[in-house]
LODRENLUM-317612 format. One record per atom (N, C-alpha, C, O, CB): residue in one letter; atom name; z, y, x. Coordinates in pm, 1 decimal. Glycine has a CB too. Layout:
N
A  CA  Z  Y  X
...
//
This chain:
114
X  N  18.0  -114.3  69.7
X  CA  -15.6  27.2  14.7
X  C  27.4  126.6  115.1
X  O  136.8  156.2  163.0
X  CB  56.7  59.9  -125.8
X  N  -122.6  178.7  135.9
X  CA  -108.0  318.2  197.1
X  C  -100.9  406.2  131.0
X  O  -114.3  512.8  191.0
X  CB  -188.6  358.0  269.2
X  N  -82.4  413.8  12.0
X  CA  -55.5  563.8  -79.7
X  C  139.6  545.8  -33.2
X  O  193.1  634.8  -99.4
X  CB  -114.6  547.1  -330.3
X  N  235.0  481.2  36.5
X  CA  415.0  449.2  42.9
X  C  367.0  578.8  166.4
X  O  415.7  688.0  137.1
X  CB  515.2  229.7  106.7
X  N  294.8  579.2  274.7
X  CA  255.5  652.2  409.5
X  C  185.2  754.6  370.3
X  O  267.8  832.9  417.2
X  CB  174.2  574.2  513.8
X  N  105.4  825.2  325.6
X  CA  -4.3  907.2  174.5
X  C  192.5  951.7  173.3
X  O  234.0  964.8  288.5
X  CB  -134.3  755.8  -33.1
X  N  292.1  971.0  73.7
X  CA  384.7  975.6  21.6
X  C  453.0  1052.5  111.7
X  O  471.6  1173.0  94.4
X  CB  426.2  867.3  -17.1
X  N  505.2  969.4  240.0
X  CA  580.6  1074.4  304.9
X  C  552.9  1143.4  361.5
X  O  631.1  1235.6  384.9
X  CB  647.0  1061.5  358.5
X  N  416.5  1140.6  421.6
X  CA  324.4  1228.4  470.8
X  C  355.6  1384.1  403.0
X  O  368.3  1492.3  460.4
X  CB  176.0  1166.8  436.1
X  N  360.3  1359.6  300.2
X  CA  348.9  1483.3  187.1
X  C  474.5  1501.6  158.4
X  O  503.2  1621.3  157.1
X  CB  265.9  1459.0  46.7
X  N  570.3  1423.9  132.3
X  CA  703.8  1508.1  137.2
X  C  760.4  1515.7  278.7
X  O  880.3  1540.8  291.2
X  CB  818.3  1443.3  41.6
X  N  680.2  1495.0  392.0
X  CA  728.7  1589.4  458.7
X  C  706.8  1738.9  523.2
X  O  785.1  1810.6  585.5
X  CB  745.4  1535.4  516.0
X  N  551.3  1760.7  478.8
X  CA  505.0  1891.4  411.2
X  C  558.1  1960.9  356.7
X  O  591.4  2066.5  410.6
X  CB  435.9  1892.4  342.9
X  N  603.8  1922.1  170.6
X  CA  735.3  1957.3  95.0
X  C  840.8  2062.5  143.8
X  O  877.4  2179.6  133.7
X  CB  809.3  1836.5  84.7
X  N  870.8  1912.5  218.0
X  CA  982.9  1992.0  270.0
X  C  1013.1  2144.9  384.5
X  O  1082.4  2245.2  367.8
X  CB  1037.0  1888.7  323.6
X  N  943.3  2109.6  474.7
X  CA  908.9  2183.9  520.3
X  C  859.8  2313.3  431.1
X  O  915.4  2421.8  448.2
X  CB  842.9  2125.2  589.9
X  N  776.0  2301.2  355.5
X  CA  738.3  2420.3  294.3
X  C  915.5  2504.3  202.4
X  O  941.1  2624.6  196.8
X  CB  587.4  2359.1  167.8
X  N  993.1  2400.5  152.1
X  CA  1040.4  2480.0  117.8
X  C  1184.7  2530.4  212.9
X  O  1289.7  2578.7  170.6
X  CB  1043.3  2442.8  -6.2
X  N  1151.9  2504.7  327.3
X  CA  1263.3  2625.2  438.4
X  C  1167.0  2664.7  475.4
X  O  1211.2  2757.8  542.7
X  CB  1379.0  2585.9  574.6
X  N  1029.0  2671.1  490.5
X  CA  996.8  2808.9  507.5
X  C  979.5  2904.5  440.4
X  O  935.8  3011.0  484.0
X  CB  924.5  2821.1  549.4
X  N  1017.1  2877.9  299.4
X  CA  977.3  3007.5  210.5
X  C  1151.8  3009.0  148.7
X  O  1173.7  3069.0  43.5
X  CB  814.4  2975.7  61.4
X  N  1254.8  2947.1  214.5
X  CA  1392.7  2927.0  202.5
X  C  1409.2  2886.5  53.4
X  O  1505.5  2945.5  4.3
X  CB  1476.7  3056.2  245.7
X  N  1328.1  2781.8  -58.0
X  CA  1396.5  2763.8  -174.5
X  C  1414.2  2593.9  -159.3
X  O  1370.5  2513.5  -76.9
X  CB  1308.9  2827.3  -314.8
X  N  1479.8  2583.7  -251.6
X  CA  1584.2  2490.5  -312.0
X  C  1526.4  2340.4  -386.2
X  O  1576.7  2228.8  -398.8
X  CB  1662.2  2584.2  -428.8
X  N  1405.6  2396.5  -423.4
X  CA  1390.3  2295.6  -513.2
X  C  1205.1  2227.1  -567.8
X  O  1135.8  2317.5  -614.5
X  CB  1478.1  2367.4  -637.5
X  N  1164.6  2145.9  -564.7
X  CA  1048.7  2152.4  -543.6
X  C  1003.6  2110.4  -739.1
X  O  1057.6  2023.1  -806.9
X  CB  1005.0  2041.3  -395.9
X  N  901.0  2199.0  -779.9
X  CA  846.9  2146.9  -903.1
X  C  738.6  2117.2  -931.5
X  O  735.0  2013.0  -997.0
X  CB  862.1  2202.2  -981.1
X  N  640.7  2163.7  -911.2
X  CA  460.7  2043.4  -967.0
X  C  426.0  2060.1  -821.3
X  O  466.6  2147.1  -744.3
X  CB  280.6  2130.2  -1119.4
X  N  348.8  1967.4  -799.8
X  CA  279.7  1974.0  -698.5
X  C  150.7  1889.3  -724.4
X  O  142.9  1772.7  -763.3
X  CB  359.2  1936.9  -587.7
X  N  67.0  1964.2  -697.9
X  CA  -84.2  1911.7  -688.6
X  C  -205.4  1843.9  -592.9
X  O  -289.2  1913.2  -535.1
X  CB  -130.2  1996.2  -712.4
X  N  -201.4  1723.3  -587.2
X  CA  -284.0  1625.9  -496.3
X  C  -412.1  1644.3  -562.0
X  O  -422.5  1683.8  -678.1
X  CB  -234.1  1461.1  -490.9
X  N  -524.1  1610.9  -474.7
X  CA  -628.6  1594.2  -471.2
X  C  -694.3  1473.1  -354.1
X  O  -686.3  1505.5  -235.6
X  CB  -661.2  1720.2  -465.2
X  N  -747.4  1359.2  -381.8
X  CA  -852.0  1283.2  -306.9
X  C  -986.7  1249.8  -356.9
X  O  -1047.0  1222.4  -460.7
X  CB  -801.9  1168.7  -276.7
X  N  -997.2  1260.3  -276.0
X  CA  -1133.3  1211.4  -269.6
X  C  -1163.0  1029.9  -337.8
X  O  -1115.5  941.3  -266.9
X  CB  -1168.3  1226.4  -93.7
X  N  -1201.9  1006.4  -405.6
X  CA  -1253.5  855.8  -461.2
X  C  -1341.0  712.3  -362.8
X  O  -1362.2  592.0  -378.1
X  CB  -1368.5  905.8  -579.5
X  N  -1364.8  804.9  -275.3
X  CA  -1398.8  684.3  -151.1
X  C  -1260.9  685.4  -61.2
X  O  -1285.0  605.7  29.4
X  CB  -1556.6  732.8  -32.5
X  N  -1130.7  736.1  -42.8
X  CA  -1023.6  716.3  -7.6
X  C  -940.4  617.8  -87.2
X  O  -822.2  602.8  -56.5
X  CB  -978.3  825.0  3.5
X  N  -1010.7  528.3  -218.5
X  CA  -920.9  459.6  -255.2
X  C  -784.1  456.1  -336.9
X  O  -729.8  361.6  -394.2
X  CB  -911.7  436.0  -178.8
X  N  -754.2  560.6  -326.8
X  CA  -605.2  614.8  -347.0
X  C  -553.3  568.8  -510.1
X  O  -641.0  585.2  -594.9
X  CB  -605.6  806.0  -326.7
X  N  -420.1  513.3  -561.0
X  CA  -449.6  499.2  -760.1
X  C  -283.7  583.9  -727.7
X  O  -174.0  561.3  -676.6
X  CB  -460.6  258.5  -891.7
X  N  -349.0  675.6  -787.7
X  CA  -281.3  766.7  -926.3
X  C  -146.6  727.6  -922.6
X  O  -55.4  795.5  -875.3
X  CB  -345.3  729.3  -1094.0
X  N  -133.2  584.9  -988.1
X  CA  -63.5  538.7  -1047.6
X  C  51.3  485.2  -894.5
X  O  173.6  495.5  -903.9
X  CB  -145.7  439.4  -1155.1
X  N  -2.0  443.1  -794.2
X  CA  59.9  414.4  -655.4
X  C  167.6  562.0  -554.2
X  O  267.0  578.0  -483.2
X  CB  -99.7  368.9  -560.0
X  N  72.7  622.8  -607.9
X  CA  95.2  818.2  -542.5
X  C  243.1  832.6  -629.7
X  O  340.8  881.5  -573.0
X  CB  -76.7  989.2  -624.8
X  N  251.5  782.7  -781.4
X  CA  387.8  835.0  -871.6
X  C  505.8  762.5  -815.6
X  O  612.6  800.1  -767.2
X  CB  380.4  797.4  -1046.8
X  N  462.2  669.3  -833.5
X  CA  576.7  500.8  -788.3
X  C  637.7  562.3  -621.5
X  O  756.3  575.7  -591.3
X  CB  428.6  276.5  -751.9
X  N  528.4  589.1  -540.4
X  CA  566.4  650.4  -445.0
X  C  678.9  749.1  -397.4
X  O  785.7  764.7  -338.3
X  CB  489.1  683.9  -434.8
X  N  585.9  797.9  -460.2
X  CA  679.9  985.7  -522.4
X  C  898.7  937.8  -521.0
X  O  997.0  949.6  -447.7
X  CB  599.1  1038.2  -824.2
X  N  850.3  871.6  -688.5
X  CA  945.1  903.2  -798.8
X  C  1029.5  815.3  -664.1
X  O  1145.4  852.8  -646.7
X  CB  921.6  840.0  -998.4
X  N  988.6  724.7  -588.3
X  CA  1119.1  608.9  -478.2
X  C  1093.3  685.8  -389.4
X  O  1124.6  591.5  -316.7
X  CB  1097.9  417.4  -422.6
X  N  1059.0  788.3  -300.1
X  CA  1097.6  847.6  -173.5
X  C  1207.2  970.9  -251.0
X  O  1328.0  972.7  -227.5
X  CB  942.5  912.9  -69.8
X  N  1163.9  1032.5  -309.8
X  CA  1187.3  1228.9  -426.3
X  C  1393.6  1203.5  -468.6
X  O  1489.4  1279.4  -454.7
X  CB  1023.3  1220.1  -709.1
X  N  1380.9  1061.9  -520.9
X  CA  1570.3  1039.5  -580.0
X  C  1649.0  1067.0  -488.8
X  O  1649.4  1014.8  -377.3
X  CB  1632.9  884.2  -622.4
X  N  1731.9  1162.6  -534.0
X  CA  1821.3  1256.3  -454.8
X  C  1769.5  1359.1  -345.0
X  O  1828.7  1386.9  -240.7
X  CB  1912.6  1172.8  -387.4
X  N  1674.5  1398.9  -378.7
X  CA  1648.0  1518.5  -276.3
X  C  1564.2  1589.7  -352.0
X  O  1538.1  1551.1  -466.0
X  CB  1583.1  1486.3  -129.6
X  N  1506.0  1711.1  -296.9
X  CA  1479.4  1825.1  -349.2
X  C  1349.0  1858.9  -446.9
X  O  1327.5  1952.7  -523.6
X  CB  1480.2  1896.2  -244.8
X  N  1269.0  1737.7  -409.3
X  CA  1121.7  1692.1  -492.2
X  C  1219.2  1566.0  -621.6
X  O  1128.3  1490.5  -656.1
X  CB  958.9  1576.2  -335.1
X  N  1317.9  1530.8  -678.3
X  CA  1353.2  1440.8  -729.5
X  C  1321.4  1495.8  -857.3
X  O  1373.0  1606.8  -869.9
X  CB  1473.9  1395.8  -695.0
X  N  1231.1  1445.7  -993.7
X  CA  1163.2  1491.2  -1098.5
X  C  1122.2  1595.9  -1151.1
X  O  1142.9  1655.8  -1256.6
X  CB  1196.7  1464.7  -1160.3
X  N  1009.7  1620.6  -988.0
X  CA  874.6  1715.7  -986.3
X  C  779.8  1684.8  -1049.2
X  O  751.7  1567.5  -1024.7
X  CB  814.7  1736.1  -874.6
X  N  727.1  1720.4  -1105.1
X  CA  556.4  1699.6  -1238.9
X  C  465.0  1683.9  -1052.7
X  O  483.9  1755.5  -954.3
X  CB  474.0  1952.7  -1411.0
X  N  346.0  1532.8  -1072.3
X  CA  276.1  1550.1  -987.5
X  C  164.0  1523.3  -1093.8
X  O  169.2  1457.7  -1197.9
X  CB  299.6  1475.8  -859.6
X  N  37.7  1609.4  -1024.1
X  CA  -49.6  1607.0  -1139.4
X  C  -158.9  1566.6  -1016.8
X  O  -200.7  1661.4  -950.3
X  CB  -69.0  1763.2  -1252.1
X  N  -193.3  1470.7  -993.0
X  CA  -325.6  1330.9  -934.9
X  C  -504.9  1383.5  -961.1
X  O  -561.2  1354.8  -1066.7
X  CB  -300.3  1142.1  -1074.3
X  N  -552.3  1434.9  -887.4
X  CA  -738.9  1500.8  -937.8
X  C  -788.3  1367.1  -811.3
X  O  -778.0  1383.9  -689.8
X  CB  -808.8  1762.6  -870.4
X  N  -828.0  1270.9  -861.3
X  CA  -900.8  1172.0  -820.9
X  C  -1104.2  1278.0  -775.9
X  O  -1183.3  1291.2  -869.2
X  CB  -883.1  1029.7  -984.6
X  N  -1125.5  1308.9  -693.5
X  CA  -1306.5  1347.2  -682.3
X  C  -1373.9  1312.0  -660.1
X  O  -1371.4  1264.0  -546.8
X  CB  -1365.6  1406.9  -635.7
X  N  -1480.9  1299.7  -726.1
X  CA  -1588.8  1226.4  -727.6
X  C  -1682.4  1222.4  -693.9
X  O  -1758.4  1319.2  -690.7
X  CB  -1613.9  1208.9  -784.1
X  N  -1713.6  1089.8  -651.1
X  CA  -1824.0  1094.0  -532.1
X  C  -1963.7  1173.3  -572.2
X  O  -2015.3  1139.1  -678.6
X  CB  -1867.3  930.8  -490.4
X  N  -2031.2  1281.3  -491.2
X  CA  -2108.9  1330.3  -472.9
X  C  -2217.8  1329.2  -360.8
X  O  -2195.0  1349.5  -241.6
X  CB  -2062.0  1397.8  -491.6
X  N  -2358.8  1298.3  -425.4
X  CA  -2389.8  1284.5  -274.0
X  C  -2571.3  1266.0  -265.5
X  O  -2625.1  1197.8  -352.7
X  CB  -2293.8  1128.0  -203.7
X  N  -2633.4  1313.5  -185.8
X  CA  -2842.1  1403.7  -185.3
X  C  -2900.0  1289.1  -112.7
X  O  -2860.6  1231.1  -11.5
X  CB  -2891.0  1605.1  -54.6
X  N  -2960.9  1278.0  -157.5
X  CA  -3076.0  1183.4  -63.7
X  C  -3123.6  1243.8  25.1
X  O  -3153.2  1363.2  21.4
X  CB  -3197.6  1130.4  -125.2
X  N  -3140.6  1151.1  139.5
X  CA  -3223.2  1227.1  248.1
X  C  -3320.5  1213.1  207.5
X  O  -3393.1  1277.8  282.9
X  CB  -3226.6  1196.6  381.6
X  N  -3361.2  1183.1  156.5
X  CA  -3563.1  1097.6  158.1
X  C  -3578.6  1221.5  6.1
X  O  -3605.8  1341.4  12.8
X  CB  -3594.8  802.9  87.5
X  N  -3562.9  1175.5  -63.2
X  CA  -3647.9  1276.5  -209.3
X  C  -3533.5  1403.2  -224.5
X  O  -3560.4  1498.9  -297.1
X  CB  -3659.1  1160.4  -414.2
X  N  -3424.3  1397.2  -161.8
X  CA  -3314.5  1501.6  -190.4
X  C  -3233.8  1535.7  -327.4
X  O  -3185.5  1633.8  -383.9
X  CB  -3373.4  1616.8  -159.7
X  N  -3247.6  1404.0  -345.6
X  CA  -3196.4  1414.0  -537.0
X  C  -3060.4  1357.9  -531.7
X  O  -3022.6  1247.1  -493.8
X  CB  -3303.2  1296.8  -673.1
X  N  -2971.2  1496.0  -595.4
X  CA  -2804.2  1437.9  -600.2
X  C  -2766.2  1425.9  -713.1
X  O  -2809.6  1498.9  -802.2
X  CB  -2692.1  1520.3  -540.7
X  N  -2671.5  1325.7  -735.9
X  CA  -2617.6  1232.7  -836.7
X  C  -2517.4  1243.2  -766.3
X  O  -2505.8  1281.8  -650.0
X  CB  -2673.1  1093.3  -874.5
X  N  -2377.0  1175.8  -904.8
X  CA  -2236.4  1168.6  -866.9
X  C  -2249.4  1032.5  -907.3
X  O  -2320.0  999.0  -1002.4
X  CB  -2117.6  1268.2  -935.5
X  N  -2181.8  951.2  -835.8
X  CA  -2139.5  786.5  -827.7
X  C  -2093.1  791.0  -852.6
X  O  -2022.4  888.0  -825.5
X  CB  -2116.9  698.9  -763.9
X  N  -2045.7  685.0  -957.6
X  CA  -1886.6  589.9  -1005.9
X  C  -1846.4  566.0  -886.3
X  O  -1755.4  634.7  -839.8
X  CB  -1891.1  426.5  -1097.7
X  N  -1909.4  457.1  -806.7
X  CA  -1847.8  355.9  -716.5
X  C  -1992.6  373.7  -591.5
X  O  -2110.1  389.5  -624.7
X  CB  -1817.6  167.9  -811.9
X  N  -1942.4  365.8  -453.9
X  CA  -2051.0  418.8  -300.2
X  C  -2124.4  308.4  -386.8
X  O  -2084.1  206.2  -442.2
X  CB  -2000.8  388.0  -73.7
X  N  -2253.6  372.5  -375.9
X  CA  -2357.7  321.0  -320.1
X  C  -2436.4  350.2  -156.5
X  O  -2402.9  457.3  -105.9
X  CB  -2432.9  349.5  -418.3
X  N  -2493.0  301.1  -109.3
X  CA  -2583.9  320.8  52.6
X  C  -2695.8  369.2  24.8
X  O  -2724.7  455.7  107.5
X  CB  -2623.9  185.7  146.9
X  N  -2848.2  341.6  -126.3
X  CA  -2848.3  387.4  -145.3
X  C  -2945.9  464.0  -258.8
X  O  -2941.7  378.6  -347.4
X  CB  -2817.5  382.8  -68.8
X  N  -3029.2  568.7  -310.6
X  CA  -3073.0  673.3  -374.6
X  C  -3029.5  580.2  -519.9
X  O  -3017.5  460.4  -494.1
X  CB  -3244.8  729.7  -335.2
X  N  -3012.7  605.0  -619.3
X  CA  -2996.0  568.1  -754.0
X  C  -3136.0  651.0  -813.9
X  O  -3167.4  638.9  -932.3
X  CB  -2832.8  618.0  -820.2
X  N  -3207.2  726.8  -729.3
X  CA  -3338.4  837.4  -850.2
X  C  -3431.4  739.8  -749.4
X  O  -3462.9  636.4  -808.3
X  CB  -3366.5  1095.5  -838.7
X  N  -3475.7  746.3  -631.0
X  CA  -3552.7  710.9  -610.8
X  C  -3601.2  502.6  -579.5
X  O  -3698.6  435.3  -613.3
X  CB  -3552.3  811.8  -532.8
X  N  -3492.6  475.0  -513.7
X  CA  -3426.1  307.7  -509.3
X  C  -3471.5  278.1  -338.2
X  O  -3508.2  167.8  -297.6
X  CB  -3529.7  161.4  -655.0
X  N  -3457.8  420.1  -239.6
X  CA  -3485.2  381.9  -139.1
X  C  -3418.2  462.4  -31.8
X  O  -3368.5  406.8  66.1
X  CB  -3608.0  373.0  -138.0
X  N  -3415.8  603.4  -49.9
X  CA  -3342.8  709.1  63.2
X  C  -3235.2  632.9  69.1
X  O  -3209.5  532.3  2.8
X  CB  -3305.6  878.8  25.5
X  N  -3149.1  705.6  183.6
X  CA  -2949.6  665.3  177.9
X  C  -2937.7  828.9  181.5
X  O  -2996.1  928.8  223.7
X  CB  -2838.0  549.3  365.7
X  N  -2829.5  790.0  113.1
X  CA  -2772.7  910.7  79.5
X  C  -2657.8  999.5  229.1
X  O  -2610.2  975.6  340.1
X  CB  -2680.1  859.2  -72.0
X  N  -2664.2  1077.0  153.8
X  CA  -2520.9  1156.4  238.8
X  C  -2391.9  1157.3  125.9
X  O  -2399.2  1192.8  8.3
X  CB  -2562.0  1359.2  289.3
X  N  -2308.1  1122.2  177.0
X  CA  -2159.6  1191.9  89.6
X  C  -2196.8  1327.9  122.5
X  O  -2203.6  1384.6  231.5
X  CB  -1972.5  1148.5  155.1
X  N  -2215.9  1361.7  22.9
X  CA  -2104.3  1531.3  5.6
X  C  -1933.0  1607.2  30.1
X  O  -1879.0  1687.3  106.4
X  CB  -2101.6  1553.5  -137.4
X  N  -1889.2  1502.0  -115.7
X  CA  -1758.0  1503.5  -123.8
X  C  -1730.5  1345.6  -216.4
X  O  -1806.4  1262.4  -266.0
X  CB  -1706.6  1659.3  -199.2
X  N  -1580.0  1360.4  -206.4
X  CA  -1568.9  1258.7  -236.8
X  C  -1515.9  1125.6  -141.1
X  O  -1454.8  1032.4  -193.6
X  CB  -1671.6  1257.3  -283.1
X  N  -1544.9  1128.5  -4.2
X  CA  -1544.6  1088.2  96.4
X  C  -1387.6  1027.2  133.9
X  O  -1332.2  918.2  119.6
X  CB  -1602.3  1190.2  170.1
X  N  -1346.8  1167.2  192.7
X  CA  -1176.7  1130.7  232.6
X  C  -1170.1  1222.9  219.1
X  O  -1227.4  1282.9  310.0
X  CB  -1102.2  1075.1  355.4
X  N  -1105.5  1318.4  111.4
X  CA  -1054.2  1457.0  68.6
X  C  -945.4  1372.4  93.1
X  O  -954.3  1253.7  61.7
X  CB  -1085.2  1547.2  -82.1
X  N  -824.8  1425.6  154.6
X  CA  -650.3  1400.4  94.7
X  C  -579.0  1537.6  107.1
X  O  -566.6  1604.0  210.0
X  CB  -543.6  1274.4  203.9
X  N  -540.5  1563.5  -0.7
X  CA  -492.1  1767.6  19.0
X  C  -368.6  1814.2  -96.7
X  O  -352.4  1778.9  -213.5
X  CB  -674.2  1905.1  -41.1
X  N  -319.7  1873.6  -41.6
X  CA  -185.2  1916.0  -140.6
X  C  -269.2  2062.9  -155.8
X  O  -274.0  2156.7  -76.3
X  CB  17.5  1921.2  -52.7
X  N  -361.1  2039.8  -345.6
X  CA  -403.1  2116.5  -390.9
X  C  -296.7  2235.6  -402.6
X  O  -325.5  2329.9  -328.9
X  CB  -458.3  2064.8  -487.0
X  N  -184.9  2252.2  -475.5
X  CA  0.0  2387.2  -495.4
X  C  53.1  2254.0  -480.0
X  O  21.3  2135.4  -488.3
X  CB  73.1  2513.0  -700.5
X  N  167.8  2345.4  -448.2
X  CA  233.3  2372.6  -445.6
X  C  391.8  2525.5  -603.5
X  O  430.4  2642.0  -613.4
X  CB  157.4  2368.2  -325.7
X  N  401.9  2428.4  -652.1
X  CA  533.3  2498.6  -732.7
X  C  666.9  2495.2  -706.5
X  O  721.6  2402.4  -766.1
X  CB  544.8  2457.5  -850.0
X  N  769.8  2588.2  -612.5
X  CA  901.8  2554.5  -570.9
X  C  949.6  2710.8  -618.6
X  O  893.2  2819.0  -634.2
X  CB  922.4  2499.1  -391.9
X  N  1092.6  2655.4  -632.6
X  CA  1193.2  2768.9  -691.5
X  C  1287.4  2792.4  -579.9
X  O  1378.3  2874.6  -592.1
X  CB  1281.3  2722.9  -834.0
//
């Protein structure tokens, strides 16, 4: 479960932000992950709940967005939004796709602190 390691890293960042901003509680966290990272929002929620118990993030609301895979065909130039990764263009069935979104994004989009 790589989500546990991801949430451990997120927790470190959240605690740093509390200290920097002289705040005591985390209220809301908005996270974004590329679809190709295979991050499971339910596993993120579970890991966050476990790791935040008794700390300043306990009870915080988590909003996780999965960024869809968007690609452009190197041969025909067609742009596609994909449910799952495929190596060839769904339009011309020949060209190789260049992934332009949804590959390896992992970011804290915003934090609401008190």
